[in-house]
C-alpha positions as CSV (number, residue, x, y, z in Angstrom):
1,M,103.9,162.1,170.9
2,A,105.5,158.7,170.9
3,I,108.8,160.2,171.9
4,L,107.3,161.2,175.2
5,H,104.6,158.5,175.6
6,T,106.7,155.4,175.1
7,P,109.3,156.1,177.8
8,R,106.5,157.0,180.3
9,T,104.7,153.7,179.4
10,L,107.9,151.8,179.9
11,A,108.5,153.5,183.2
12,S,105.0,152.4,184.3
13,I,105.7,148.8,183.3
14,A,109.0,149.0,185.2
15,R,107.3,150.3,188.3
16,G,104.8,147.4,188.1
17,L,107.5,144.8,187.7
18,I,109.5,146.3,190.6
19,K,106.4,146.1,192.8
20,K,105.8,142.5,191.7
21,G,109.5,141.6,192.4
22,R,109.2,143.1,195.9
23,G,106.0,141.2,196.6
24,L,104.1,144.5,197.1
25,I,101.1,143.3,195.1
26,P,97.6,142.5,196.4
27,S,96.2,139.0,195.9
28,P,94.5,138.4,192.6
29,S,91.2,138.0,194.4
30,E,91.3,141.7,195.4
31,N,90.9,142.8,191.7
32,F,92.2,146.3,192.6
33,H,95.2,148.5,191.9
34,V,96.4,151.9,193.1
35,Y,98.7,154.0,190.9
36,K,100.3,157.0,192.6
37,C,101.6,160.0,190.8
38,R,101.8,163.8,190.5
39,P,101.4,165.8,187.3
40,N,104.6,166.4,185.2
41,P,105.0,170.2,184.7
42,F,106.3,169.7,181.1
43,W,103.8,167.2,179.8
44,D,100.6,167.2,181.9
45,I,100.0,170.8,182.9
46,D,98.3,173.3,180.6
47,Y,98.7,177.1,180.4
48,I,96.0,177.5,183.1
49,G,98.2,175.6,185.6
50,H,96.1,172.4,186.0
51,M,96.3,169.0,184.4
52,N,95.1,168.9,180.8
53,N,92.1,166.7,180.1
54,A,94.1,164.5,177.7
55,A,96.7,163.9,180.5
56,Y,94.0,162.2,182.6
57,L,93.5,159.6,179.8
58,Q,97.3,159.1,179.6
59,H,97.6,158.6,183.3
60,C,94.7,156.0,183.1
61,E,96.7,154.2,180.5
62,F,99.9,154.3,182.6
63,A,98.0,153.0,185.5
64,R,96.7,150.1,183.4
65,W,100.2,149.3,182.2
66,E,101.5,149.3,185.8
67,W,98.6,147.2,186.9
68,T,99.1,144.6,184.2
69,A,102.8,144.3,184.8
70,E,102.4,144.2,188.6
71,S,99.7,141.5,188.5
72,G,101.4,139.3,186.0
73,A,98.7,139.9,183.4
74,L,101.1,141.5,181.0
75,E,103.4,138.4,181.0
76,A,100.4,136.0,180.7
77,M,98.9,137.9,177.8
78,Y,102.2,138.2,176.0
79,K,102.8,134.4,176.3
80,D,99.3,133.7,175.1
81,G,99.5,136.2,172.2
82,M,96.6,138.2,173.5
83,H,96.2,142.0,173.3
84,F,94.0,144.4,175.2
85,I,92.2,147.1,173.2
86,V,90.2,149.9,174.6
87,N,87.1,150.4,172.4
88,G,85.1,152.8,174.4
89,S,85.4,155.2,177.3
90,A,83.7,157.8,179.3
91,I,85.2,160.3,181.8
92,R,83.7,162.5,184.4
93,Y,85.9,165.4,185.7
94,R,85.0,166.4,189.3
95,R,87.9,168.6,190.6
96,E,91.0,170.0,189.0
97,I,94.5,168.6,189.6
98,S,97.0,171.3,189.9
99,L,100.8,171.2,189.5
100,R,101.6,170.4,193.2
101,D,98.7,167.9,193.8
102,K,99.6,164.3,194.3
103,F,96.9,161.9,193.1
104,E,96.1,158.2,193.0
105,I,94.2,156.2,190.4
106,H,92.2,153.3,191.9
107,S,91.5,150.8,189.2
108,S,89.4,147.6,189.1
109,F,87.4,145.4,186.8
110,K,83.6,146.0,187.2
111,D,81.8,143.8,184.7
112,I,82.3,141.4,181.8
113,D,79.8,140.3,179.1
114,D,80.2,137.9,176.2
115,R,82.5,140.3,174.4
116,H,83.7,143.2,176.6
117,M,85.4,143.9,179.9
118,Y,84.5,147.0,181.8
119,A,87.0,148.7,184.2
120,S,86.6,151.7,186.5
121,Q,89.5,154.1,187.2
122,T,88.9,156.7,189.9
123,F,91.3,159.6,190.4
124,R,91.6,160.5,194.1
125,S,93.5,163.1,196.0
126,S,96.4,161.5,197.8
127,N,95.8,161.3,201.6
128,N,99.2,159.8,202.6
129,G,97.5,156.6,203.9
130,E,94.8,158.3,205.8
131,G,91.8,156.7,204.1
132,E,90.5,157.4,200.6
133,G,90.9,160.9,199.3
134,R,88.4,163.1,197.5
135,I,87.2,162.0,194.0
136,L,88.9,164.1,191.3
137,A,87.7,162.3,188.2
138,Q,86.1,159.0,187.2
139,F,86.9,157.0,184.1
140,L,84.9,154.0,182.7
141,M,86.6,151.9,180.1
142,Q,85.2,149.3,177.8
143,A,87.7,146.9,176.2
144,V,88.1,143.7,174.3
145,A,90.9,141.2,174.2
146,V,92.1,139.9,170.8
147,K,94.1,136.9,169.8
148,N,95.1,136.3,166.2
149,R,93.0,139.3,165.2
150,K,89.8,137.8,166.7
151,V,88.0,138.9,169.8
152,I,88.1,136.4,172.6
153,H,85.7,135.9,175.5
154,P,86.7,138.0,178.5
155,R,86.4,135.0,180.8
156,N,89.3,133.3,178.9
157,V,91.5,136.4,179.4
158,L,90.7,136.7,183.2
159,E,91.4,133.0,183.7
160,A,94.7,133.3,181.7
161,I,95.9,136.2,183.9
162,G,95.1,134.2,187.1
163,L,91.9,135.8,188.5
164,P,90.1,133.2,190.8
165,E,86.9,131.7,189.5
166,D,84.8,133.4,192.2
167,V,86.1,136.8,191.2
168,I,85.4,136.2,187.5
169,E,81.9,135.0,188.4
170,S,81.3,138.1,190.4
171,L,82.1,140.2,187.3
172,V,79.6,138.6,185.0
173,C,77.5,141.5,183.8
174,K,74.2,141.9,185.5
175,T,73.3,145.2,184.1
176,I,72.5,146.2,180.5
177,I,75.2,148.5,179.1
178,P,74.9,150.1,175.7
179,Q,77.7,148.8,173.6
180,K,77.2,150.0,170.0
181,N,77.2,153.7,170.4
182,L,79.7,155.7,172.4
183,K,77.2,158.6,172.6
184,T,75.0,156.5,174.8
185,M,77.7,155.0,176.9
186,R,77.1,155.8,180.6
187,F,78.5,154.9,183.9
188,P,76.4,151.8,184.7
189,P,74.8,151.4,188.2
190,G,77.3,150.2,190.8
191,N,79.8,151.3,193.4
192,Y,82.5,153.3,191.6
193,T,83.9,155.0,194.7
194,R,86.6,152.3,195.4
């Protein structure tokens, strides 16, 4: 698995760094990233001819790597010795993605609490710049950041990667999200269409 996964991860990081170098990144206050792709016929498509459910999770990870490289978060976390660990997730499949379908993953942070960060990643059909496409899948991620093997407060991470204070304050969790049991993890109330 690592033989295929590592080069694809490195390619996502490289894409993010190229975008950053070209100045193609949104301002940090937008807290938003768009990853564009199409399924790889050798690694993503199953025998039925559509993207395998595990490939959705891989593309979510590739989108996060591209996002962190593009935004400068990867560099900031590396310098500070911080690591980002996904410790919970939920996915909702809406429509299949077939071999010829282009898709986008729209990613953004949604909430933080005293321990966790929550991000939403929405798969959308690619509309070639003509507005947002149809929702294909939705992924909700719960994560922690660690430094020296200890969990650190999400606010410290977001400050280190350069998010403005008003954006960080807007992310402070205002809803109760079950954290201890993945069986009860649900999409919290909020707008997950962007």
